[in-house]
N, CA and C of each residue as an Amber inpcrd file, in Angstrom:
protein
   339
 -98.1620000  36.2790000 319.4600000 -98.6450000  37.2140000 320.1460000
 -99.3280000  37.8080000 318.7880000-100.5850000  38.2640000 319.4330000
-101.4700000  39.7030000 318.3420000-101.4790000  40.5300000 319.2150000
-101.4280000  41.7880000 318.8600000-101.5110000  43.0160000 319.5500000
-102.4790000  44.0640000 318.1290000-103.1610000  44.5920000 318.3960000
-104.4030000  45.4860000 317.8890000-103.9940000  46.8700000 318.3750000
-104.2440000  47.8890000 317.4950000-104.0810000  49.3260000 318.2320000
-104.7530000  50.1130000 317.2670000-105.8010000  50.9050000 317.8870000
-106.4750000  51.6410000 317.3580000-106.0970000  53.2020000 317.9200000
-105.4460000  53.9190000 316.9060000-105.0070000  55.1660000 317.3950000
-105.7170000  56.3170000 316.3900000-105.6910000  57.3150000 317.0250000
-106.5610000  58.2650000 316.3110000-105.2480000  59.5600000 316.3200000
-105.0330000  60.0290000 314.8460000-104.6030000  60.9560000 314.4330000
-104.6870000  62.3920000 314.6860000-103.4830000  63.1910000 315.6840000
-103.9610000  64.4870000 315.9660000-104.7100000  65.0750000 314.9890000
-103.7350000  65.1750000 314.1090000-104.0680000  66.6860000 313.3170000
-105.2280000  66.4750000 312.6450000-105.2990000  64.9430000 311.9470000
-106.3580000  64.8090000 310.9110000-107.7100000  64.6210000 311.8130000
-107.6810000  64.0180000 312.9250000-108.8860000  63.5390000 313.5320000
-109.4750000  61.7910000 313.1860000-108.5080000  61.3870000 312.4350000
-108.7480000  60.2510000 311.7900000-108.2260000  59.2240000 312.7830000
-109.0210000  57.5730000 312.5370000-108.4120000  56.8800000 313.2270000
-107.8690000  55.4990000 312.3490000-106.6820000  55.1410000 312.9110000
-106.1940000  54.2570000 312.3940000-105.9290000  53.0300000 313.1270000
-106.1820000  51.9250000 312.2110000-106.2830000  50.7970000 312.8900000
-105.4160000  49.6650000 312.5310000-104.7550000  49.0100000 313.6000000
-103.0270000  48.1840000 313.4870000-103.3800000  46.7820000 314.1980000
-102.7680000  45.7290000 313.1930000-102.5510000  44.8270000 313.9570000
-101.0780000  44.4240000 313.7670000-100.5340000  43.8000000 314.7850000
 -99.2420000  43.4750000 314.7340000 -99.0620000  42.0700000 315.4870000
 -98.1250000  41.2010000 314.9370000 -97.9950000  39.9000000 315.2190000
 -96.6140000  39.9200000 315.9690000 -96.2060000  39.2150000 317.0650000
 -94.9980000  38.9170000 317.2490000 -94.4640000  37.4060000 317.6870000
 -93.0660000  37.3370000 318.1110000 -92.9990000  36.0110000 317.9170000
 -91.9100000  36.2430000 319.2660000 -91.8850000  35.3220000 320.4270000
 -91.5820000  35.2930000 321.8870000 -90.6930000  33.4490000 321.8340000
 -89.6540000  34.2370000 322.7750000 -88.8670000  32.7870000 323.0160000
 -89.5080000  32.3480000 324.6840000 -90.6550000  33.2770000 324.9270000
 -90.9150000  32.9160000 326.1420000 -91.9170000  31.2570000 326.4740000
 -92.0990000  30.9460000 326.8070000 -92.5550000  29.5170000 327.5990000
 -93.9970000  29.9090000 327.7020000 -95.1490000  29.1180000 327.5550000
 -96.5450000  29.7320000 327.5300000 -96.8840000  30.0370000 328.5180000
 -96.2760000  29.0570000 329.7270000 -96.7460000  30.0920000 331.5280000
 -96.0670000  31.4220000 331.6830000 -95.0390000  31.8000000 330.6890000
 -93.9370000  32.9740000 330.8240000 -94.6710000  34.2220000 330.3450000
 -95.2210000  33.8030000 329.2890000 -95.9510000  34.8630000 328.5530000
 -97.1920000  35.1560000 328.3900000 -97.6870000  35.4400000 329.6040000
 -98.8140000  35.8330000 329.8300000 -99.4300000  37.1390000 329.3600000
-100.5300000  37.2820000 328.7500000-101.4500000  38.0090000 327.8860000
-100.6960000  39.9090000 328.8220000-100.5060000  40.2030000 329.9490000
-100.1190000  40.9990000 330.5740000 -98.8300000  41.0870000 330.3780000
 -97.9910000  40.2870000 330.9770000 -96.2580000  40.1930000 330.4280000
 -95.8990000  40.6810000 329.3310000 -96.7610000  40.1040000 328.0940000
 -96.6430000  40.5740000 326.7950000 -96.6940000  41.8050000 326.5130000
 -97.9680000  42.1590000 327.0090000 -98.0800000  43.5140000 326.7740000
 -97.7190000  44.6030000 327.5220000 -96.9330000  44.1230000 329.2860000
 -95.8180000  45.2060000 329.3650000 -94.2510000  44.9690000 328.2850000
 -93.7270000  44.2450000 327.8900000 -92.6780000  43.6650000 327.2940000
 -93.3770000  45.0440000 325.9690000 -94.1940000  44.6480000 325.4880000
 -94.1560000  45.4140000 324.2300000 -94.0620000  47.1220000 325.0260000
 -94.6600000  47.5060000 325.6780000 -94.9730000  49.0270000 326.2610000
 -93.4780000  49.0890000 326.5140000 -93.3230000  48.6470000 327.3530000
 -91.5930000  48.6520000 327.5350000 -90.9410000  49.0650000 326.5310000
 -90.4830000  48.3260000 325.4430000 -89.8990000  48.4500000 323.9440000
 -90.6430000  49.7710000 323.6100000 -91.7500000  50.1310000 323.7170000
 -92.3660000  51.5020000 323.0420000 -91.7140000  52.7370000 324.2490000
 -91.6330000  52.8270000 325.3890000 -91.2520000  53.9500000 326.4120000
 -89.6000000  53.8920000 326.1620000 -88.7830000  52.7360000 325.6700000
 -87.0970000  53.3110000 325.0020000 -87.9010000  53.9410000 323.8310000
 -88.4780000  53.6700000 322.8880000 -88.6840000  54.4160000 321.5430000
 -88.7370000  56.0170000 321.9890000 -89.8930000  55.7980000 323.1550000
 -90.6580000  57.1550000 323.1930000 -89.1720000  58.2030000 323.6880000
 -88.8520000  57.6190000 324.5770000 -87.6020000  58.6670000 325.6030000
 -86.6940000  58.6820000 325.1510000 -85.9370000  58.0940000 323.9120000
 -84.4770000  57.7390000 323.5500000 -84.8770000  58.3150000 322.1520000
 -85.1200000  57.5280000 321.4560000 -85.2890000  57.5950000 319.8130000
 -85.4840000  58.6260000 319.2880000 -86.9930000  59.1200000 319.5230000
 -87.9210000  60.1410000 319.6530000 -86.8310000  61.7560000 319.8520000
 -86.0050000  61.6140000 320.6100000 -85.8280000  62.3770000 321.1990000
 -84.3630000  62.9100000 320.3950000 -83.5870000  61.4070000 319.7590000
 -82.7000000  62.0120000 319.2430000 -83.4570000  62.3180000 317.2530000
 -84.0400000  61.5690000 317.1080000 -84.8360000  61.9810000 315.9710000
 -85.6440000  63.6860000 315.9320000 -85.9700000  64.2580000 316.8630000
 -86.3210000  65.6040000 316.6670000 -85.4870000  66.3420000 317.3160000
 -84.9150000  66.1620000 318.3330000 -83.8780000  67.2100000 318.5640000
 -82.4810000  66.9200000 318.1360000 -81.8810000  66.2090000 317.7220000
 -80.7120000  65.8290000 317.0990000 -81.0670000  66.0700000 315.5410000
 -82.3630000  65.5860000 314.9200000 -82.3160000  65.7410000 313.7060000
 -81.7910000  64.7980000 313.0990000 -81.2880000  63.4040000 313.6110000
 -80.5740000  62.1780000 313.6620000 -81.0350000  61.7090000 311.6230000
 -82.3990000  62.1250000 311.5610000 -82.7620000  61.5800000 310.3050000
 -81.7310000  62.0460000 309.1010000 -81.5950000  63.3600000 309.2750000
 -81.0280000  64.1620000 308.1840000 -79.6720000  64.5210000 308.3720000
 -78.9630000  63.4250000 309.4540000 -77.3190000  63.3830000 309.2290000
 -76.5130000  63.1030000 308.1490000 -75.2610000  63.3480000 307.9250000
 -74.7850000  62.4860000 306.9450000 -73.4540000  62.0430000 307.2810000
 -73.6070000  61.7190000 308.6770000 -72.1770000  60.4330000 309.2070000
 -72.9510000  58.9080000 308.6580000 -71.8840000  58.4820000 307.5700000
 -72.6370000  57.5360000 307.5290000 -71.3800000  56.2980000 307.2540000
 -70.7410000  56.3340000 307.2790000 -69.5060000  55.5220000 307.3880000
 -68.9860000  54.7300000 307.9570000 -68.0560000  53.5160000 308.0830000
 -67.5320000  52.9770000 309.1930000 -68.2710000  53.2250000 310.7110000
 -67.5220000  53.0510000 311.4890000 -68.2400000  53.4380000 312.8690000
 -68.6360000  54.3970000 313.5460000 -68.7000000  55.6640000 312.6270000
 -69.1640000  57.0870000 312.9710000 -70.6290000  57.2320000 313.4880000
 -71.6560000  56.3500000 312.6690000 -72.6660000  56.7410000 312.9150000
 -73.1050000  55.9700000 314.0780000 -72.4870000  54.8030000 314.8190000
 -72.7170000  54.3470000 316.5960000 -71.7530000  55.2360000 316.8090000
 -70.4580000  55.7910000 316.8930000 -70.0630000  56.3380000 317.4840000
 -70.9940000  57.8090000 318.3330000 -71.2500000  58.6090000 316.7820000
 -72.3880000  59.6170000 317.1560000 -73.6600000  59.0390000 317.9420000
 -74.1120000  58.0120000 317.9420000 -75.4110000  57.5510000 318.3400000
 -75.2100000  57.3370000 319.7800000 -74.0580000  56.7580000 320.3100000
 -73.4330000  56.4870000 321.5250000 -73.8450000  57.8300000 322.5250000
 -72.9230000  58.7210000 321.7380000 -72.5560000  60.2190000 322.5650000
 -73.9820000  60.9170000 322.5360000 -74.8090000  60.6750000 321.8450000
 -76.0890000  61.3020000 321.6720000 -76.6820000  60.5260000 322.8030000
 -76.9120000  59.3040000 323.0770000 -77.2920000  58.7870000 324.2110000
 -76.7910000  59.4110000 325.5550000 -75.2680000  59.4560000 325.3170000
 -74.3650000  59.6570000 326.8010000 -75.0470000  61.2380000 327.0770000
 -75.2540000  62.2120000 326.2420000 -76.0220000  63.2880000 326.6290000
 -76.9770000  63.4080000 327.3020000 -78.1540000  62.6790000 326.4350000
 -79.6660000  62.7660000 326.7580000 -79.4070000  61.8250000 328.3560000
 -78.7360000  61.1820000 328.3490000 -78.7950000  59.9150000 329.5000000
 -78.6230000  60.9710000 330.7530000 -76.9150000  61.6830000 330.6450000
 -76.9200000  62.7300000 331.4350000 -77.4740000  63.7940000 331.7480000
 -78.4630000  64.3980000 331.2590000 -79.0550000  65.3410000 331.0460000
 -81.0030000  64.5030000 331.5660000 -80.9000000  63.6720000 331.9620000
 -82.2400000  63.0020000 332.4880000 -81.6370000  62.1580000 333.9340000
 -80.5010000  62.1400000 334.1280000 -80.1990000  62.4100000 335.3610000
 -80.0360000  63.1940000 336.4490000 -79.4450000  64.2180000 335.7890000
 -79.7290000  65.8300000 336.4220000 -81.4040000  66.1150000 336.3610000
 -81.9220000  65.6880000 335.9740000 -83.5940000  66.1800000 335.8830000
 -84.2170000  66.8730000 335.1800000 -83.7770000  66.2370000 333.6550000
 -84.2170000  67.4440000 332.7960000 -84.9590000  66.7350000 332.3050000
 -86.1140000  67.3230000 331.8280000 -87.0620000  66.3200000 331.0950000
 -87.0590000  66.8100000 329.8390000 -87.0560000  68.1920000 329.4470000
 -87.0940000  68.7980000 328.2650000 -85.5950000  68.9510000 327.9040000
 -85.0610000  67.6970000 326.7000000 -83.5420000  67.7040000 326.2090000
 -83.3440000  69.1120000 325.5310000 -84.3650000  68.9910000 324.4030000
 -83.9880000  70.3570000 323.7000000 -83.5450000  71.6090000 324.4720000
 -84.7190000  71.9820000 325.4810000 -84.5590000  73.0800000 326.2750000
 -83.2990000  73.0710000 327.3610000 -82.6790000  71.9500000 327.4140000
 -81.8230000  71.5170000 328.1940000 -80.0780000  71.6800000 327.4810000
 -80.5760000  71.5460000 326.1460000 -79.0550000  71.4770000 325.3540000
 -79.0130000  73.1390000 325.2030000 -80.1450000  73.5870000 324.7190000
 -80.2830000  75.5900000 324.7860000 -79.4790000  76.1430000 325.8660000
 -79.8290000  75.8350000 326.8630000 -79.4530000  76.2130000 327.8520000
 -77.7760000  76.0620000 328.5210000 -77.3960000  74.9700000 328.2610000
 -76.2850000  74.4560000 328.2280000 -74.7250000  74.8720000 327.6590000
 -75.6620000  75.2190000 325.9970000 -74.8570000  75.5150000 324.6370000
 -74.8140000  77.0130000 325.0530000 -75.4990000  77.9310000 325.8730000
 -75.7660000  79.2920000 325.9950000 -74.4680000  79.7270000 326.9840000
 -74.4610000  78.8380000 328.0410000 -73.3690000  78.7730000 329.0530000
 -72.4830000  77.3340000 329.4340000 -71.6730000  77.5410000 328.6100000
 -70.5750000  76.4170000 328.1880000 -70.1460000  76.1200000 329.7350000
 -70.1820000  76.7960000 330.9940000 -69.2720000  76.4680000 331.6630000
 -70.0460000  75.6580000 332.7870000 -71.6320000  75.9650000 332.3960000
 -72.2550000  75.0430000 333.1790000 -72.0670000  73.2940000 332.5570000
 -71.5720000  73.3950000 331.4440000 -71.7230000  72.1480000 331.2800000
 -70.4820000  71.5040000 332.0610000 -69.8070000  72.0900000 332.1320000
 -68.2800000  71.0970000 332.6860000 -68.5150000  71.0750000 333.9100000
 -69.2740000  72.1950000 334.9400000 -69.7390000  71.7410000 335.9610000
 -70.9860000  70.8020000 336.3550000 -71.6960000  70.3270000 335.3430000
 -72.8150000  69.1130000 335.4800000 -71.8300000  68.2930000 335.5780000
 -70.8860000  67.6890000 334.9080000 -69.9220000  66.6080000 333.9940000
 -68.5320000  66.3040000 335.6950000 -68.8100000  67.6940000 336.5990000
 -67.8990000  67.8130000 337.7260000 -66.5790000  68.2780000 337.3130000
 -66.4950000  68.5810000 336.4190000 -64.9670000  69.0310000 335.7550000
 -64.7210000  70.3910000 335.8140000
């Protein structure tokens, strides 16, 4: 597949043109253009709703946890925290984390403890 993207960089107003190629195990019948686009957008939906939050709110790029299974464990705990907040209708994860950090007894109540 071939996906062509034209995006505008908000800070500069300049446009960026990008062409990406992908390979799929779907058959030609299963891999309609609409289906491939949906699959691609689904990937970015996960990237934007989870990884972006981990990168910005938890500042993951500067983490110094790098040995053995610790990075995977920390990623799992962060994903769990984000998921619990989203299940409880919190859209702004950073704001929710500040709210619960200031009132720690609410955190236990949110977990049903």
